[in-house]
C-alpha positions, 0 to 999 in steps of 0.5 A: 500500500501507499502511506501518506502524511499531511503534517499540519500544525494543528493535526496530522492526517495519515492515510493509506491506499491501494494502487488506484488511490483508493483511501482504505484507512485514515486517521487524525492525530493531534499535532503535540510533540514529536514523540507523541505524535509520531508514536501514534503515526507509527502505531497507525502505519504499522498495521499495513504493508507500506511500500512508500510514504509521501509526506507534506509538512508544515514548516518552515522545512528544509526540502533540499536533497543536498542539504545537511538538514534535508527533511528537517522542520526548521524555524517553525513557531511550534517550539517542540518541532523546531529543528526537528529531523522529521524525515530522519525519524520516519526513515529510522522507524521504516528503514526499507520504505522509500519516502518522498518529503516536501511542504503541505501546499506542495503535496496539495498542489501535486494533488490538484495537478494530477487529479484535481482542478488543474488536471491537464495543466503544466504550470500550476499555482496552488494557494491555501488560505486558512490558519496561514497563506502558503503556495505550492507551484508546479512548473512544467509538471514537477513541483518547483523548489529553489534554494528554499520553498517559495513563501508567497504567503508573505508577499507584501500587499497594497492596503485597501483604502477602507482597511485600518487593521495593523495586521496579524503576521508576527514577522511582517504585520501586513503581508498577505497572510497578516492580512488575509488569513484566517486570524487576521480575519478573526482579529479584524471582525471579532469573529471566525471567517465561517461566522462572517456574514457572506454579504459583509464588506469583509469579503470584499477586502479579503478578496482585494488581498487575494487578487493582488496574490493572483496578480503577482503570481500571474506576472512572475510565474505566468501559470496555466491556473491558480487554485485556491484551497484552505478553510477560508476559501471555502466562502463560495462568495469569495471567487467572483470578488477575487476575479473582479478585483483581479481584472481590475488591477491587472488592467489587461496588461498581459493575457490570461486564460477565461478568468472563470477557469483561471482562478478557481477553487480546489477540486479535491476539497480537503483531500488535496493534500493527502492525495498529493502525498499518495501520488508522491509515494507512488512516484517513489 
């Protein structure tokens, strides 16, 4: 069987599938300490004959195979996991099992590329908008990695004229994540996104920032499609607003595909990440 780990800051999602990527079992495990969380992960996977494991992890991580710290979670604010050799712990427990290791947004991007909303595309930008904002990019069919993974969630953005919120990012305050992730919505409006009226100005302001992410991504990566996942993006009213704001700020400067096919919601829903991790396991 193939195994997958989607390691988030709140919980780990673990799953096993057959060769057709039909998930046969899955388990949600709270993200506490490495010893406790991975102990539960191993108990789950030890029930099965595992051929390969695909891992998508919260970060920042070192996903450069040439690095001495490849497979580490590095400067995460989750202190118990800071500078933790995540991949090393997996390989120590499963020394004869092949592994793939990348970011949580990269596995979600890969899942959407292979089996989701971006099937048939070569260049795919995937944004998750939830507790944080991250981007994974598929370039000519391959997961893109530079010296480190791109951190597009921390792009600087132009402030909405009606928005006086200082920003929620502890590093930059009013970057994209600081203005548009779930905690920014909650701190600005006093309630979680799911509890905000769909007709509230909150969504017009949210769309303003996400449209800027689309514009920046369009201008420097020229993708075939931009896919949004994560809890905040489940608000269906966002997409017409993002597309409208994007068209306005882009100003026809470059050509893009038909906008309703260009800026789209995730096709695999909450399974984008776990599906992508299974697909990476199969590639091993």
